[in-house]
N, C-alpha and C positions, 0 to 999 in steps of 0.2 A: 320204765318210762312210763307215764300215765299217758293214755291214749284220749282223744277227744272225737266227736262226730262233728262235720261240718256243714251244717244246712246251709246250702247254696240259694241266697235270695238275688234275683235280678231286678234291676231296674229295668223301665221299659225302654230306655236307652240302651241296655244292656253294657253299662260301664262300672255296676259298681257287685263287689261282692261283700256280705258279710258272713261273721263268722260265728253267729247263734250267739244263746245266753252261755256264757264262760265263765269260769273264775282264771282271774290272771295267774299267769304261772311264774311271774319275773319277782320269784321270793326271796332269791340268796344274795340281793345285795340289801344291808340295813336303811331302809328309808322312813323317816318318822311321819309316816302317813300311810296312804292308800294309793292302789293303782287304779285310776279313773279308765272301765273298762267300757260301761255300757252307753253309747251315746245315741242320740239320733242324727240323721244324715239328710241332706237333701243337697241336691245339684242346682235346683232354682230357688231355694230359701222358701218354698210354697208347700211342694209334697215331699213327707219326711216317712223314711224306715227307720227300724232299728239296725243297727250295727254293732262291732266289737272293734276295739281299739287293740291292737295295729289293723289299721283299714287303709285300703288304696281304692280312690274311684277308678284308677285304670286297671283293677284287677284283670279284668276280661279284655277290653278292647285295646290293651296294651299289643297283645298278639294279633296285630292286623296293620292295614296298610297305614292309617293314621288313627290316632287316638284323640280322647278329649281333651285338650288344653284350654283351662278356663278354670272357673271359680267353682267352690262348692262348701256348703255350709255343714258345721257340725255343733252339735248343743248338747248340753248336759246339765244338770242340776246339782249343787252343792249346797249343805246345811251350813247357816253360821254356827261356828265353834268357835274353840280358843284361837287365841291369835298369838303370831303372826300365821300366816298363812302363805304358800306360794304356791303357782302352777309349774309344774316342771315338764317340759316338752323334750323328750329325747330326740326329735325330729318331725319337721312339718313341713310336707312338701307342696312346692318347691320355697314357698313365701306364706306367711299366716298374719292376719290380724285378729287379736284377742279381744274379746268384748266381755264386761261382766256386767249383767242388767243394761245392757244397751251403750255402755260407757267404753271407748275404746281404750285399752290400757298399755297395749305393745302390738308395734308392728316388726316382724322379723323376716330379714331376707336369707334364704338358705334353708336348703332342702333335710341336710343330714347332721347338724350339729346341734347339741341342747342348746336349750335356753329357759330361762324363766321369767315369771310374772309375779312381783308383789302384789299382793292382794290386800294386806294391812293395812284396816281403816277404810276400805272400800263396801264391805259386807254388810248387808241389811239383814234384818231378823228374819226368821223362816228360812225358806228357799231362795237360792240366789241361780240366776240363769248365766252360764257360761257359755259363749257362741265363739267358736273358730272358724273363721273364712280363710279356707286353705285356696291356692291358685296356683298353676304350673304353666303361667304363661311364658312365653319368650319375651326376656327382658334384657335391654344394653346395659343394665346397672347390675346383673349378677350372673356369677358362677353356678352353674356351665350355663353358658350361652347357646352354642352346637355342642353338637356331642354324637360320637356311634353307640349311643344308649338311650332306652326312653327314660324324659325327665318326669316321672310319675306323680300324681298329687295326692294330698291326703295325709291324714293323721298316722302315717305308717311305721312309727316305732312308738312305744308305751308314752303314756301322759301320766303324770303323779301328781297328786295332791299333798303337799309337803305341809303337816301341823307342827309348830314350834312351840315350846314354853317361850315367856317374854324375853328371857337371855338364852340365846342360841345363836349355834353355828351357823354360819350363812354360806350359802351358794356362790355368793357373787363373785368371791375371789377365787375359790378353789374347786368350784364346778360340782358335778354330780355327786363326788364324795364327800363333798364340804371339807377336804384336808388334802394337802399333797405330801407325799413324802420322797425326797430326792436321795439317790445312792451318789454321794457326794465323793465318797472316793472307796473305792473295793477290792479286795485282794483276797487270797485264800488263806490269809491269816485273820484281815479286820477287814469289818465294814464301817465306815463311818457316813451317818445319816443324819438326814435334817426332816423333820416334820412341822408343817406348818397349817394352820387354822384360823378363821376369823370368827369372834364374838360380836355378837351385836346385841345392843341393849335396847328393847322397846318396852323394857317394864315401867318408865317412866320415873325413875329415881336410878340415882346412882347404885350401880351394884359392886359387890366384891365376890368373885366367881373364884370357887376352887377348881383348878383344872388339872386334870389325871390323865397321864399318857402310859400305854402299855404295850410292849410289844411281845406276842404271843410266839411261839413256833407252831408248826402244822398238827401238834397233838393237842394245841389249847392252852398250854403251860405258859405262862409270864416267865420271859427273859430278862427282860428289862423293863423298868417303870420310871415313872417321874411324876411328881406333884408340884403343882404352886399357887399361890393365889395372884389374881389378876384385877384389877379394878377397871372399871368399864364405866365413863359417865352416862347419864341417860340420855338418849338418842344417837349414841354413837357406836363406834366399835372399835375392838383392838385386833391385832393381829400376835398370834403366839406362835412361839418356836421353839422346838425340842431340837436340840443336838445331841447325837446319841452314839456310843461307839460299841458294836457288837463283836467279840471275840470270838473267833473262829467260826466264821459263821457258815452254816450249811448253805452251800450256793445253788441258785437256781441253776439249772444245768443242762437246758432245752429237752429234747424228748428222752435222754436217758433218765432224768432225775429234776422235774421241773417242782423244786420244792419251794413251799409259799410259806412264808409270814404274815402274821395280822396286826397291823398297828389301830388301835382303837385310843379314840380320845373322849374324854366326859367333861363337860364344862357346865357346872350347876344339874339342870335335869335333863340336859340336851347331851346325845351321845352321837359317836358317827364310827367308823371303821372302813379299813379298806385291807385288801390281799395285797402284799407285796414281795417281790425277791429279787435277792442280791445276787447281781453278776456284773461283769465286767465282758468288755467285748471290743475288737479290733479289726480294721480293715487294711488290708496289703494289697496294692497293686499287682504284687506278683503271685503271693503266698495267698492272697485268697481271706477271707473270714475266719475269724478266730473268737472264740465263746471261752472264757476262764481261762485263758493262757494256751488253748490247743486249738489245732485246726479244725475247723467245722462248717464245712463248706454246705452253703444253703441251699438247697435244691428243693423244689416246689412249684406251685400253682398262683396265678390270679384267680380271683373271684368277686364276682357282682352279687348285690344284696336282692336276690332276684328268685323269683319260682313261678311255675307255671300254676294261674288262677288264682294267684296273691301278690304278683309283682313285686315290690319292694316291703310290704307289709308281711314279713315274716314273724312267726309265733315260735316260743321257746321251742317248743318240738321240733320245729323245722329245722334251727340251728342244732340241735343234738343230733339229728338225724345227719344232716349235712357234713358236719365237723366228724361222726363216726366214718363217713366214706373217705374224709381227709385222712383220719388214722390208720384206716385199711389201707389208703393209697401209701402211707408210709414217707409223705411228704414231712419236712421239717421248716417249711416255710412258706408264707401266703402274703402275695402282695394282695391287700383288700382295697379294691380297685372299684371305680375311679373317686372315691369320695369316702371318708369313715362311715364303716358300717356300725350298726348298733352295738352299744356297750358289751352286750351278753356275747357277743362275739368275742371280743378281746378277752372276758372273761374265761371263756373255753380256751383260748390260745395258752393263757396264761399257765392254766392247769392241766394242758396236753403237752406244754414245752415247744409250742410251735411260737418262731421267731417271724415278725410281723413287720412289712412296709405299709402304713396308712398315710392317706393324702387326701387334699382338698381337691375339689372338681376343678380346679383353673386348668381345663383343657379346650385346644384347638386355637381359642381367641385371643389376639393380641394384637389390634388393627390399630392403623394410623387414626382412624376416629374413635377409638375406644374413650367414652368419658372417664371423667375421675372417679365417678360413684363405683365404677367398675372394678377399679382396683382398690378402694376403699372396702369393698365387699368383700375381695380375694385376703385383706388382711383380718376384716370380723370373723370368717369362716378359720382361718389358720389360729387365732387366738382360740376359738370356741371348741377348735378341735384339740390342742394341746391342753387346754386347760381343764376338759373334761376327762380326755383319755391320759392324764399324764401318769397316774400310778400302775399302769401297767406293764409288769416285766417283760411281756413279749414283745413290744413295742420297740426298736432298735432303729428304726428311719422312720423319718418326715418327709414324705413327699411335697413339694413345691408346685409342680404342673408337668403335663403329659401332653405331649405332641402338640404343641404351639409352632405350628407349621403352616406353609402357604396353601393348604388345602382347605384350612379351617378360616382362612383370611382371604376374602377377594374382592378386588375393588368393585365399587357399588353396593355391595353385598354386607348387611350387618356393619361391622366396624371397619369397612374396607381392607385394604391388602394389610399382609404383617409387617408390623413394625419391627424388625429386629433388634435395632438398636435398644428401642422401650424395652425389649422381652431382657437384654443383658443386664439392663439398669435397673427393670423392676427386681429380676431375681436377685442380684444384689443386695437389694433393699430389704426383700422378703427373708433372706437368709439371714442377714443380720436380726430380723426382728424376730424370727424363728430362734435363733440361738439364745436371745435373751429370755424367751419364753422358757427354753430349756437347753440348757448348756451340754447337758448329758448324754444326747442322743446326736446322730448323724442327721443331716439336713441334704439331700438330693434333688434330680428332677430325672425326667422320663421324655429321652428325645426319641425321633423317628427319620431322623434326615442325617445321619452319619456326621451329627454337627457340622454339617456343610453351609448351613445358614450364614448370612453374613454375622460374623461378630460373635457367633455361637463358640468357638474356641475360648471367650472371655468369659464363657459362664461362672460364676461363683457357686461352689456346691462341694459338700464332702464327698461326694460319689455322682457318676454320669451313669445313668441307666439308658439302655436302647431297646427299642422294638423292631425286631426284626422278622419279616417274613419272606425268607429266599423260599422258592418254589411254589408260592402263590400269588403275592400283588406283582412281583415282578420275578425273572429268571425262573419262568414256570418250568417244571420238572428239572431243576439245578437246585440240590439242597447243600452241597458241600461248601459253598461261598461262606456259610455263617460264621466259619472260624476265622477267616481271613479278616472278615469285618469287625469283628470282637477285638480281635489283636489289634486292627488300624485303632481303634477307641482307646484302648489299653495304652498304647505306645503316645498317642497324642493327648489323651485327657485325663489320665491318671486309673483311680480306681473304678472299676467296670463291672456292670451287672449287665445280665440279659433279661430284661423285664415283660419281653413277652415274644412268644414265637409260635408258632404254628400253621395249621390249614384247616380248611373248610372240611368236616366229616359229617356225612348223612349216612349213618349206622343202615340203611336202607337202600343203598345205592351199590352196586358192586360191579364188576368186572375181573375177566380172568387176564387183562393185560394190564397190569397198573403201570408198569414200566414205558407204556406208550405216552408220549408226549401229547396230552388230547385236554383242550379245553374248549368249550363251546360258547358262542357269542353271548348266550344268555345266562351262561354262569349257573348252569341248571344242575351240572354234574359235580356233585360232592364225594365222590368215592371213596368208600372208606378204606380199600388196598391202596390207593394213591397216599391216603393221609397214613398209613401205615410204614409206608417205604420213607414218608418226610419224616417222621419221629424217630424210625429208627437212625437214620443220617444225621438226626439233631443229635439224639442222645449220644452218638458215639464221639460226635466233637464236643460235646459239653464234657464227657468223661475223660477228656484230654486238655483240660483248659481249668486249670485249680486256680487261676487268676481270678476266675469271675467268682466275686464275693455273694452274691445271689444269682438264680434262675428261676424264672416263674413261667411255666406253659400259659399260653392262651386259649381257654381260658378253663377253668375246673366244669362247670355248668352252664351250656346252652344257656343263652338267656334272648329275650325278645327286644328287637329291633323295627320299627315301623317303618324304615324305609330301605330294608334289605329283602328284597324279591329273588331269593337265589336258593340253590340245592334243592330245587323241588322235583326230580326225579327220583323215581324209585324203580329199583331191579333185585330179583334175590337170586337170578339165574346168568345176569352179564349180557344177556341179549335182548330183553323185553323191557323196555323202559316205559315206567307209567307215571305221568303227571300227577303231582299231590300237592294241593295248595296247602294243606296244611303244614307243610315243611317251611313255606314262606314266613318272613319278617321275622328271622331267627339269626344271629348268629351263631352258627352251629360248629364253631372250633372247639367246644369243651370236650372234654374227656368222659362226660356224662350227659345224656338228654334232659333237657330244661324239667322234664316231668320226674326225673331220678330214675324211671325205669329201665333205661339201657346203660349198661357199663360199655363203653365203646372198646376195639381192641385194646386201644394205645393206653387205656385206663391200668391194662394188665401189663404192658411194656413197662410203663415206671413203677406199679407196684413192685414187678419182680426184682427190679432194679434199687428200690428206696425200703421195702420192707423188707428187713431181714428177720422178722418175727415168724413170719407165716411162708410156709413154703408155696409157691405160685407154678403152676403148671397150666397153661394156657395157648390154643390153638389158635391163631388170627385167621379171619375170614371164614369163621365158620359157619355166617351167616349167607353166605352163599352157597347155594345147595345144590349147584349143578357145575359141570365143567366139561369138555370135549373128552369123548371118549379115546382109549388107547394112547395117552399122552404123558410125557415126563412133566411132572410136577414139581414144584420146591413148597416143602412144609414148613411153615414159619411158625416157630414156637416162642413163647415169652416165660422164661423160667429162670429161678434162682437154685434150682437143684443141682446137685454135685455131678449127675449125668442123667443120659436122658435114653431110653428106649423108645424104637418106633414099632409098632404092631399092626399089621395088615392083615383084617378078616381073620384073625386070631393068631397068626403066624411071627414071630420076632424077624424084622429084615433088616434094621441098622440100629446103632447107638453110636452115642459120644458122648466124652468128659469134658470139653469144652468148646466154647463158643468161636472162638477165634478172633473175637472182636473185643474192643475197649470196655464193655457195659458189662460182659460176661453175661447176657441174659437174654441175648436175641440170637437164636438158634434156627438155622437152615438144614432141611431134610430133602435131599432129593427122591422121590417116590414116583410111581407108575401107578397111574389110573388104567384100572383094565374097561372091560367092556360091559362089565355088570355093576352094578350098586356095589360100593367099596368104602368101608369102614377103619380107618386109620385111627390107633390109641397111642398116645405119647405117655410115657409113665417114667415116674423117677423110682429110685431105689427103695424110696420110704413109702412108696404107693400111691403118693398124689398123681393123679391121671387126668387129660383130657379126652376126647375124642370127636373126630368129624366123619358125618358120613355122604359121602356123594352119589350122585345118581348122573350117569354119561348123559349129554346133550350133544347134538351136532349142532353144526352152521351158527357157533356163535360168534360175534362182532358186535362191535358198537356202533350205535347208529350213526346217521348224516343228519345235519342242520343248515 
């Protein structure tokens, strides 16, 4: 993977990161044009600096108590060349006005879904100036309105200049790829597919266009083809459909075999292509998820598009590195929350065999005072998401909303009290709308109230996901009620998923007493050992719940949230606690820290459980360097080895061949800490090992507040 250097340029307000002069890496999707990478940027429209796209003007201040919410300006120049021409934005946050030579051509409201601007007939000779004014203000007519994540601003996804021949394939109906491929009916024996595209004629005369379709296998060999001649009148368009049958398809089979075909279309001098996978899948309220006719429990994590020093403006190499960690973890499912991520993320999932739920950012708010424009924006963003992400075989689930609950809707604030009746009514309409856009995938929602809000048992969906935080936001210190809650939902709602679960974990905060139910009033202690106990309990309950179609930990990586001041006490010895403001303004429920430098203990718990290709032996609590002398301790090890041996200061003291719990990877070994520095080594028969060295310290206790 190619590496780049990132010179950091800060504005006087410390709001901006620039990525220097770089070549675009977004090269493996066929786009008839080029990525517009180099732009000028200004917060006030007067003082300008060079930046590279993707770019967010909250890359630095997003990790703070408050972040800039307002307008910012981006400018670039493009020459007049052949037409038609389009600007294609893969995401402009949170809304954008697009100007060409001072003329407003497009207003778009929504941060995460692609849109395009037709420049045809608007360009002048020589250089033309494109200006985009982004804004991330709070608006009652746009989702998300409130959220437990920052609403960053900027051109945080790639921008393309599409250059098309006079008769061309339009993005208007079929999105980024300019064609859709539908898996109409798929089985082991046969795949019935439908490929669609739209041809536009801007040549000034009637045209007769030869349209050539090809379906190629993963080796690049054509296995099916079709051609026809289509007449397109001047200044009009024509939709073209190819219905095909592929005998004995090589199925896209998740992690074991993510096999991809390519569908390409050529219309005159223009062409487009897309990778596709043929698979069939089902959900069952008792048996869980099935892929290609076989049981395939989906177990994975949720993710935000967020990184330290970049906010939502991730580059291709950032995705590559992040998804390599997902591969290491062994997850076969991702919930890409709470909005559609950049298209490249889905291409990675296609190629890795990871099944995905993506969703629009309808979170929290549906108040009695919500304006009609708010709901119009919901439908707009759903249509844009489905249209542009339609071809990805990794996507099996479209999500309609997340946590429409009373905590996001309060009398006198924004949209007023929760309008539960409208939630149910709008959900039914949105469900039908989404099914019209795509009848081949499941459409569902994510609740956090155990469906106890008025009318919520009437919600219309293919599946019902629940966010549960036992032992954290409620029932602190009690982790085992999770299974009972999920069984209630399964019995009363139907097909059930556990869409979020977890606790805050600061990997620099430790104690030798994680079993003690303790939570200080400032919420400053996010003890790693407590998090380990929580996830051990959660994992064991999930292992005995095959009816859960998918489960996703909240969350893969810590992410910035300006209104969270918590988890800011550090301790490496369990009795001296130090305030650290750098820990604030973060949701730290991740398996990995936001800067990607620390994989927390629970990362290895799930890696041992899910990743069968690598042998894992990981001793938990290794960042706790001290313990009481002459103590009986319990050594916790996360391992998928067939057996383990424990060695103390070079001498084997015990071993085990089974864990005795449902996951088969959580090992507990009683050991004795001496009066001197002690090293414990845990080793598998294959030689994989981990070790921890402890120093004895007296008078260890938790602080008082």
